[in-house]
C-alpha positions in Angstrom: -19.6 4.5 -7.4 -17.5 1.4 -6.8 -19.3 -1.9 -6.5 -19.7 -3.1 -3.0 -18.3 -5.1 -1.3 -14.7 -4.7 -2.6 -13.5 -7.5 -0.3 -14.9 -10.3 1.8 -13.3 -11.2 5.2 -14.2 -14.5 6.9 -14.0 -15.8 10.4 -12.7 -19.4 10.3 -14.0 -21.7 13.1 -17.8 -22.2 12.7 -17.9 -20.2 9.5 -15.7 -22.1 7.1 -15.1 -25.3 8.9 -17.0 -27.3 11.6 -14.0 -27.0 14.0 -15.8 -25.7 17.1 -16.4 -29.3 18.4 -12.6 -29.8 18.1 -11.9 -26.7 20.1 -14.5 -27.7 22.7 -12.9 -31.1 23.2 -9.4 -29.6 23.3 -10.4 -27.0 26.0 -12.3 -29.7 27.9 -9.3 -32.0 28.1 -6.9 -29.3 29.0 -9.1 -27.7 31.7 -10.0 -31.2 33.2 -6.2 -31.6 33.9 -6.4 -28.2 35.7 -9.4 -29.5 37.8 -11.8 -27.2 36.0 -14.9 -28.8 34.4 -16.1 -27.1 31.1 -19.5 -28.1 29.8 -20.4 -28.1 26.1 -23.2 -25.5 26.7 -20.8 -23.3 28.7 -18.3 -23.4 25.8 -20.8 -22.4 23.2 -22.6 -19.8 25.3 -19.4 -18.1 26.7 -16.3 -18.8 24.7 -17.3 -18.4 21.1 -15.6 -15.3 19.7 -12.6 -15.5 22.1 -9.2 -16.6 21.0 -7.5 -19.2 23.2 -5.9 -16.5 25.4 -9.2 -14.8 26.1 -11.0 -18.1 26.6 -8.6 -19.3 29.2 -8.5 -15.9 31.0 -12.3 -15.9 31.1 -12.6 -19.5 32.5 -9.9 -19.1 35.1 -11.3 -15.8 36.2 -14.8 -17.3 36.4 -13.6 -20.1 38.6 -11.6 -17.7 40.8 -8.3 -19.2 39.7 -5.1 -17.3 39.2 -3.7 -17.7 35.6 0.0 -17.2 36.3 2.5 -17.1 33.4 3.6 -20.7 34.0 0.1 -22.1 34.0 -0.9 -19.9 31.1 2.0 -21.3 29.0 1.1 -24.8 30.0 -2.5 -24.6 29.1 -1.9 -22.8 25.8 0.7 -25.4 24.8 -1.5 -28.3 25.7 -4.5 -26.8 23.9 -2.5 -26.4 20.7 -1.2 -30.0 21.0 -4.8 -31.3 21.5 -6.1 -29.4 18.5 -3.3 -30.5 16.1 -3.9 -34.1 17.1 -7.6 -33.9 16.2 -6.8 -32.0 13.0 -4.3 -34.6 11.9 -7.0 -37.2 12.6 -9.1 -35.3 10.1 -12.0 -34.7 12.6 -13.3 -31.7 10.6 -14.9 -30.8 7.3 -16.0 -27.7 5.4 -19.4 -26.4 6.6 -22.4 -26.8 4.2 -22.2 -24.5 1.2 -18.7 -23.2 2.0 -16.8 -24.8 -0.8 -19.3 -23.7 -3.5 -19.6 -20.2 -2.0 -15.8 -19.5 -1.6 -15.1 -20.9 -5.1 -18.0 -18.8 -6.4 -16.7 -15.5 -5.1 -12.9 -15.7 -5.0 -12.5 -14.7 -8.7 -14.6 -11.6 -8.1 -13.3 -10.4 -4.7 -10.1 -10.5 -2.7 -10.8 -12.9 0.2 -9.1 -13.0 3.6 -9.5 -14.8 7.0 -9.4 -13.2 10.4 -9.5 -15.8 13.1 -8.8 -16.3 16.8 -7.3 -19.7 15.9 -3.6 -20.3 15.5 -2.1 -20.0 12.1 -1.0 -23.6 12.0 -4.5 -24.8 12.7 -6.0 -22.6 10.0 -3.4 -23.4 7.4 -3.7 -27.2 8.0 -7.5 -27.3 7.9 -7.6 -25.0 4.8 -5.3 -27.4 3.0 -7.5 -30.3 4.2 -10.6 -28.8 2.6 -8.7 -27.6 -0.5 -9.4 -23.9 -0.2 -6.0 -22.5 0.9 -5.4 -21.0 -2.6 -8.6 -18.8 -2.3 -7.3 -16.5 0.5 -4.8 -13.7 0.0 -4.4 -12.9 3.7 -4.7 -14.8 6.9 -4.6 -12.9 10.3 -4.4 -15.4 13.1 -4.3 -15.3 16.9 -0.6 -14.8 17.1 -0.7 -11.7 14.9 -2.7 -9.5 17.2 -2.1 -8.0 20.6 -5.9 -7.9 21.3 -7.9 -10.9 20.4 -11.6 -11.1 19.4 -14.1 -9.7 20.1 -11.8 -6.6 19.7 -11.8 -5.5 16.1 -8.0 -5.1 15.9 -7.7 -8.3 13.9 -10.2 -7.3 11.2 -8.6 -3.8 10.9 -5.2 -5.5 10.5 -6.8 -7.8 7.8 -8.1 -4.8 5.8 -4.7 -3.1 6.0 -2.8 -6.3 4.9 -5.4 -6.9 2.1 -5.0 -3.3 0.9 -1.2 -3.8 0.6 -1.6 -7.1 -1.1 -4.2 -5.9 -3.7 -2.8 -2.3 -4.1 -6.3 -1.0 -3.3 -7.1 1.6 -0.6 -9.6 -0.6 1.3 -11.6 0.7 4.3 -13.8 -1.2 6.7 -16.9 0.2 5.0 -15.6 -1.5 1.7 -15.6 -4.9 3.3 -18.2 -7.6 4.1 -17.3 -9.6 7.3 -18.7 -13.1 7.6 -19.0 -14.1 11.3 -20.8 -16.5 13.7 -20.2 -14.7 17.0 -22.6 -12.0 18.2 -20.0 -10.2 20.3 -17.6 -9.9 17.4 -20.3 -8.8 15.1 -21.2 -5.9 17.4 -17.6 -4.8 17.7 -16.7 -4.9 14.0 -19.9 -3.0 13.1 -18.8 -0.3 15.5 -15.5 -0.2 13.6 -17.3 0.4 10.3 -17.8 -3.1 8.8 -21.0 -4.6 7.4 -21.6 -8.1 8.6 -23.2 -11.3 7.3 -23.9 -13.7 10.2 -24.1 -17.5 9.8 -26.3 -19.4 12.3 -23.9 -22.4 12.5 -23.1 -21.7 16.1 -25.8 -19.3 17.5 -29.4 -18.7 16.7 -30.5 -15.9 14.5 -31.9 -14.0 17.6 -28.4 -13.9 19.1 -27.0 -12.6 15.8 -29.6 -9.9 15.3 -26.9 -7.1 15.3 -25.7 -8.3 11.9 -26.7 -6.6 8.7 -27.8 -9.9 7.2 -28.3 -13.4 8.7 -28.2 -16.7 6.8 -28.4 -20.3 8.0 -25.5 -21.4 5.8 -23.1 -20.2 3.1 -25.0 -22.1 0.5 -24.8 -19.7 -2.5 -28.5 -19.7 -3.1 -29.2 -18.8 0.5 -26.6 -16.0 0.5 -27.9 -14.5 -2.7 -31.4 -14.2 -1.3 -30.1 -11.7 1.2 -27.3 -10.2 -0.9 -28.6 -10.4 -4.5 -25.9 -8.1 -5.8 -23.1 -10.3 -4.8 -21.0 -11.4 -7.8 -20.5 -15.1 -7.9 -19.5 -17.7 -10.5 -21.8 -20.7 -10.6 
């Protein structure tokens, strides 16, 4: 029987980097210009797990506002500009344990990222925390027609990783590392096993995951997944 997992797939924001505060500030500024007030608690309770498209659609619908194509293009463009400004100002860092964990597993497993963030944001921040070389595949918001929490992105990631590694990977061969409960539920239904990190939500809200940890500190992860191969 093949060793499990055969690949590890990571969400990005709130799992590898502490970029959720950047996203909140960017959304807050863009929506303020549209006369919509977004609170921090509202962001964390309602928008985690959505890509930018889904988040704007949710907020405009909630406020009874029409998100016509012109407005949609405007808010998406401004959100990207706000994010890139904060990224270039280096207002982010790797989350606790991430560098040690990723460097510990990347020689043993093919690693990939599936994120609702834009590719430029992901690539720039990965370079900033010196982990870009560890990931064979990145599936970003612009690569999918259905954003998270739909599992389409993770299924695309498995397919791309299979092609890259010349292995016939299936969802059941992969471990998904996530911080959003709605995404965890959808990817488990698609056949993935999940490791939840409580960087954004409490353990209670992530109870649908197979395993839950407070951080990706290697010692903490190996307590719940002792069979995980890791170089120390």
